[in-house]
N, CA, C and O atoms as a GROMACS GRO file, in nm:
protein
  260
    1MET      N    1   0.082  -0.119   0.000
    1MET     CA    2   0.000   0.000   0.000
    1MET      C    3   0.087   0.126   0.000
    1MET      O    4   0.058   0.220  -0.074
    2SER      N    5   0.193   0.130   0.081
    2SER     CA    6   0.274   0.251   0.086
    2SER      C    7   0.340   0.279  -0.048
    2SER      O    8   0.364   0.396  -0.082
    3ASP      N    9   0.370   0.177  -0.126
    3ASP     CA   10   0.427   0.198  -0.258
    3ASP      C   11   0.330   0.275  -0.347
    3ASP      O   12   0.372   0.359  -0.427
    4GLU      N   13   0.201   0.247  -0.334
    4GLU     CA   14   0.100   0.318  -0.412
    4GLU      C   15   0.096   0.466  -0.373
    4GLU      O   16   0.081   0.553  -0.459
    5ILE      N   17   0.109   0.493  -0.245
    5ILE     CA   18   0.107   0.631  -0.197
    5ILE      C   19   0.229   0.706  -0.247
    5ILE      O   20   0.218   0.818  -0.296
    6ILE      N   21   0.345   0.644  -0.236
    6ILE     CA   22   0.469   0.705  -0.284
    6ILE      C   23   0.460   0.731  -0.434
    6ILE      O   24   0.499   0.837  -0.482
    7LYS      N   25   0.408   0.634  -0.507
    7LYS     CA   26   0.395   0.649  -0.653
    7LYS      C   27   0.304   0.769  -0.685
    7LYS      O   28   0.335   0.847  -0.775
    8GLU      N   29   0.193   0.782  -0.613
    8GLU     CA   30   0.102   0.893  -0.637
    8GLU      C   31   0.166   1.027  -0.603
    8GLU      O   32   0.149   1.125  -0.676
    9LEU      N   33   0.241   1.031  -0.493
    9LEU     CA   34   0.310   1.155  -0.456
    9LEU      C   35   0.412   1.196  -0.562
    9LEU      O   36   0.423   1.314  -0.595
   10TRP      N   37   0.486   1.101  -0.615
   10TRP     CA   38   0.583   1.130  -0.720
   10TRP      C   39   0.514   1.180  -0.846
   10TRP      O   40   0.565   1.270  -0.914
   11GLN      N   41   0.398   1.123  -0.878
   11GLN     CA   42   0.324   1.168  -0.996
   11GLN      C   43   0.278   1.313  -0.978
   11GLN      O   44   0.285   1.392  -1.071
   12ILE      N   45   0.231   1.346  -0.859
   12ILE     CA   46   0.187   1.483  -0.830
   12ILE      C   47   0.306   1.578  -0.841
   12ILE      O   48   0.297   1.683  -0.904
   13LYS      N   49   0.418   1.539  -0.778
   13LYS     CA   50   0.539   1.622  -0.782
   13LYS      C   51   0.586   1.643  -0.925
   13LYS      O   52   0.618   1.755  -0.964
   14ASP      N   53   0.588   1.536  -1.003
   14ASP     CA   54   0.632   1.547  -1.142
   14ASP      C   55   0.538   1.636  -1.223
   14ASP      O   56   0.582   1.711  -1.309
   15GLY      N   57   0.409   1.627  -1.197
   15GLY     CA   58   0.311   1.710  -1.268
   15GLY      C   59   0.330   1.858  -1.238
   15GLY      O   60   0.325   1.941  -1.328
   16ILE      N   61   0.353   1.890  -1.112
   16ILE     CA   62   0.375   2.030  -1.074
   16ILE      C   63   0.504   2.081  -1.136
   16ILE      O   64   0.509   2.192  -1.188
   17ALA      N   65   0.609   1.999  -1.132
   17ALA     CA   66   0.737   2.039  -1.193
   17ALA      C   67   0.721   2.062  -1.342
   17ALA      O   68   0.772   2.160  -1.396
   18ARG      N   69   0.651   1.973  -1.409
   18ARG     CA   70   0.628   1.985  -1.553
   18ARG      C   71   0.551   2.113  -1.586
   18ARG      O   72   0.584   2.183  -1.681
   19GLU      N   73   0.447   2.143  -1.505
   19GLU     CA   74   0.366   2.263  -1.527
   19GLU      C   75   0.450   2.391  -1.520
   19GLU      O   76   0.413   2.493  -1.578
   20HIS      N   77   0.560   2.386  -1.448
   20HIS     CA   78   0.644   2.504  -1.429
   20HIS      C   79   0.778   2.492  -1.502
   20HIS      O   80   0.875   2.559  -1.468
   21GLY      N   81   0.780   2.406  -1.602
   21GLY     CA   82   0.898   2.393  -1.688
   21GLY      C   83   1.022   2.347  -1.614
   21GLY      O   84   1.134   2.378  -1.656
   22TYR      N   85   1.005   2.275  -1.505
   22TYR     CA   86   1.117   2.226  -1.424
   22TYR      C   87   1.210   2.339  -1.380
   22TYR      O   88   1.328   2.318  -1.357
   23ASP      N   89   1.154   2.460  -1.368
   23ASP     CA   90   1.228   2.578  -1.327
   23ASP      C   91   1.212   2.594  -1.176
   23ASP      O   92   1.102   2.619  -1.127
   24ILE      N   93   1.322   2.580  -1.102
   24ILE     CA   94   1.315   2.582  -0.956
   24ILE      C   95   1.260   2.714  -0.903
   24ILE      O   96   1.186   2.715  -0.805
   25GLU      N   97   1.296   2.826  -0.965
   25GLU     CA   98   1.246   2.955  -0.919
   25GLU      C   99   1.095   2.966  -0.940
   25GLU      O  100   1.024   3.020  -0.856
   26ALA      N  101   1.047   2.915  -1.053
   26ALA     CA  102   0.903   2.915  -1.080
   26ALA      C  103   0.830   2.823  -0.982
   26ALA      O  104   0.720   2.854  -0.937
   27LEU      N  105   0.892   2.711  -0.950
   27LEU     CA  106   0.832   2.618  -0.854
   27LEU      C  107   0.822   2.682  -0.715
   27LEU      O  108   0.718   2.673  -0.650
   28VAL      N  109   0.929   2.745  -0.672
   28VAL     CA  110   0.929   2.809  -0.540
   28VAL      C  111   0.823   2.920  -0.536
   28VAL      O  112   0.748   2.930  -0.438
   29ALA      N  113   0.816   3.002  -0.639
   29ALA     CA  114   0.717   3.109  -0.644
   29ALA      C  115   0.575   3.050  -0.638
   29ALA      O  116   0.490   3.102  -0.566
   30HIS      N  117   0.552   2.944  -0.712
   30HIS     CA  118   0.420   2.878  -0.712
   30HIS      C  119   0.386   2.827  -0.573
   30HIS      O  120   0.275   2.850  -0.524
   31LEU      N  121   0.480   2.759  -0.509
   31LEU     CA  122   0.452   2.702  -0.378
   31LEU      C  123   0.434   2.810  -0.271
   31LEU      O  124   0.351   2.795  -0.181
   32GLN      N  125   0.509   2.919  -0.281
   32GLN     CA  126   0.492   3.028  -0.185
   32GLN      C  127   0.356   3.094  -0.202
   32GLN      O  128   0.290   3.126  -0.104
   33THR      N  129   0.314   3.115  -0.326
   33THR     CA  130   0.183   3.174  -0.352
   33THR      C  131   0.073   3.081  -0.301
   33THR      O  132  -0.022   3.126  -0.237
   34ARG      N  133   0.087   2.954  -0.330
   34ARG     CA  134  -0.013   2.856  -0.287
   34ARG      C  135  -0.021   2.853  -0.134
   34ARG      O  136  -0.130   2.848  -0.077
   35LYS      N  137   0.094   2.856  -0.069
   35LYS     CA  138   0.098   2.855   0.077
   35LYS      C  139   0.024   2.976   0.132
   35LYS      O  140  -0.056   2.964   0.224
   36ARG      N  141   0.052   3.093   0.074
   36ARG     CA  142  -0.010   3.217   0.120
   36ARG      C  143  -0.162   3.214   0.097
   36ARG      O  144  -0.238   3.250   0.186
   37LEU      N  145  -0.205   3.170  -0.021
   37LEU     CA  146  -0.347   3.168  -0.054
   37LEU      C  147  -0.425   3.069   0.033
   37LEU      O  148  -0.541   3.092   0.065
   38GLU      N  149  -0.361   2.960   0.069
   38GLU     CA  150  -0.428   2.858   0.147
   38GLU      C  151  -0.410   2.878   0.297
   38GLU      O  152  -0.462   2.800   0.377
   39GLY      N  153  -0.336   2.982   0.335
   39GLY     CA  154  -0.317   3.010   0.477
   39GLY      C  155  -0.232   2.906   0.549
   39GLY      O  156  -0.246   2.887   0.670
   40GLN      N  157  -0.146   2.840   0.476
   40GLN     CA  158  -0.060   2.738   0.538
   40GLN      C  159   0.053   2.804   0.614
   40GLN      O  160   0.098   2.913   0.579
   41GLN      N  161   0.097   2.736   0.717
   41GLN     CA  162   0.210   2.785   0.795
   41GLN      C  163   0.328   2.691   0.774
   41GLN      O  164   0.310   2.570   0.760
   42VAL      N  165   0.445   2.747   0.772
   42VAL     CA  166   0.566   2.667   0.759
   42VAL      C  167   0.624   2.648   0.898
   42VAL      O  168   0.637   2.742   0.976
   43VAL      N  169   0.659   2.525   0.928
   43VAL     CA  170   0.721   2.495   1.055
   43VAL      C  171   0.872   2.497   1.034
   43VAL      O  172   0.925   2.425   0.950
   44ASP      N  173   0.940   2.581   1.111
   44ASP     CA  174   1.085   2.591   1.101
   44ASP      C  175   1.146   2.497   1.204
   44ASP      O  176   1.159   2.532   1.322
   45LEU      N  177   1.184   2.380   1.160
   45LEU     CA  178   1.240   2.281   1.252
   45LEU      C  179   1.374   2.325   1.309
   45LEU      O  180   1.413   2.283   1.417
   46ARG      N  181   1.444   2.411   1.235
   46ARG     CA  182   1.572   2.460   1.285
   46ARG      C  183   1.551   2.540   1.413
   46ARG      O  184   1.626   2.524   1.509
   47ALA      N  185   1.449   2.626   1.415
   47ALA     CA  186   1.421   2.706   1.535
   47ALA      C  187   1.377   2.617   1.650
   47ALA      O  188   1.414   2.640   1.765
   48MET      N  189   1.297   2.516   1.619
   48MET     CA  190   1.251   2.425   1.723
   48MET      C  191   1.369   2.346   1.782
   48MET      O  192   1.378   2.327   1.903
   49ARG      N  193   1.459   2.302   1.695
   49ARG     CA  194   1.575   2.226   1.740
   49ARG      C  195   1.665   2.314   1.826
   49ARG      O  196   1.713   2.270   1.931
   50LYS      N  197   1.688   2.438   1.783
   50LYS     CA  198   1.773   2.530   1.857
   50LYS      C  199   1.712   2.558   1.995
   50LYS      O  200   1.784   2.559   2.096
   51ALA      N  201   1.581   2.580   1.999
   51ALA     CA  202   1.514   2.607   2.126
   51ALA      C  203   1.525   2.486   2.219
   51ALA      O  204   1.547   2.502   2.339
   52ALA      N  205   1.510   2.366   2.164
   52ALA     CA  206   1.518   2.245   2.245
   52ALA      C  207   1.659   2.228   2.301
   52ALA      O  208   1.677   2.188   2.416
   53GLU      N  209   1.759   2.259   2.218
   53GLU     CA  210   1.898   2.248   2.264
   53GLU      C  211   1.927   2.346   2.377
   53GLU      O  212   2.010   2.319   2.464
   54GLN      N  213   1.858   2.460   2.376
   54GLN     CA  214   1.879   2.562   2.479
   54GLN      C  215   1.784   2.545   2.597
   54GLN      O  216   1.789   2.622   2.693
   55GLY      N  217   1.697   2.444   2.589
   55GLY     CA  218   1.605   2.416   2.698
   55GLY      C  219   1.482   2.505   2.702
   55GLY      O  220   1.409   2.505   2.801
   56ALA      N  221   1.458   2.581   2.595
   56ALA     CA  222   1.341   2.669   2.589
   56ALA      C  223   1.227   2.597   2.520
   56ALA      O  224   1.250   2.505   2.441
   57PRO      N  225   1.103   2.637   2.549
   57PRO     CA  226   0.990   2.581   2.474
   57PRO      C  227   1.005   2.614   2.326
   57PRO      O  228   1.062   2.718   2.292
   58PRO      N  229   0.956   2.527   2.236
   58PRO     CA  230   0.975   2.547   2.092
   58PRO      C  231   0.920   2.678   2.038
   58PRO      O  232   0.971   2.728   1.938
   59ASP      N  233   0.820   2.735   2.101
   59ASP     CA  234   0.762   2.859   2.048
   59ASP      C  235   0.800   2.981   2.130
   59ASP      O  236   0.732   3.084   2.125
   60ALA      N  237   0.908   2.972   2.206
   60ALA     CA  238   0.948   3.081   2.294
   60ALA      C  239   0.989   3.206   2.216
   60ALA      O  240   0.979   3.318   2.267
   61ASP      N  241   1.034   3.187   2.091
   61ASP     CA  242   1.079   3.302   2.012
   61ASP      C  243   0.968   3.367   1.933
   61ASP      O  244   0.991   3.465   1.862
   62LYS      N  245   0.846   3.314   1.943
   62LYS     CA  246   0.733   3.371   1.869
   62LYS      C  247   0.664   3.478   1.954
   62LYS      O  248   0.649   3.460   2.075
   63PRO      N  249   0.623   3.588   1.892
   63PRO     CA  250   0.553   3.693   1.967
   63PRO      C  251   0.416   3.645   2.011
   63PRO      O  252   0.349   3.570   1.939
   64ARG      N  253   0.375   3.688   2.125
   64ARG     CA  254   0.242   3.652   2.178
   64ARG      C  255   0.140   3.754   2.129
   64ARG      O  256   0.170   3.873   2.122
   65HIS      N  257   0.022   3.708   2.097
   65HIS     CA  258  -0.085   3.798   2.050
   65HIS      C  259  -0.182   3.827   2.159
   65HIS      O  260  -0.279   3.900   2.138
   0.00000   0.00000   0.00000
């Protein structure tokens, strides 16, 4: 079953790459626009790892609202 999922993910990835002429800058711009339009958030694992190494909670560097 997992092979089917991986195969489908690769097909989706290849389709998106093809739509943007395999141009990495066009792909990044597309994904950033899509992220913004869909309200997605990016998780920065580097910040979480750094905070964990320093013993701080993972979101300690984020401003409170």
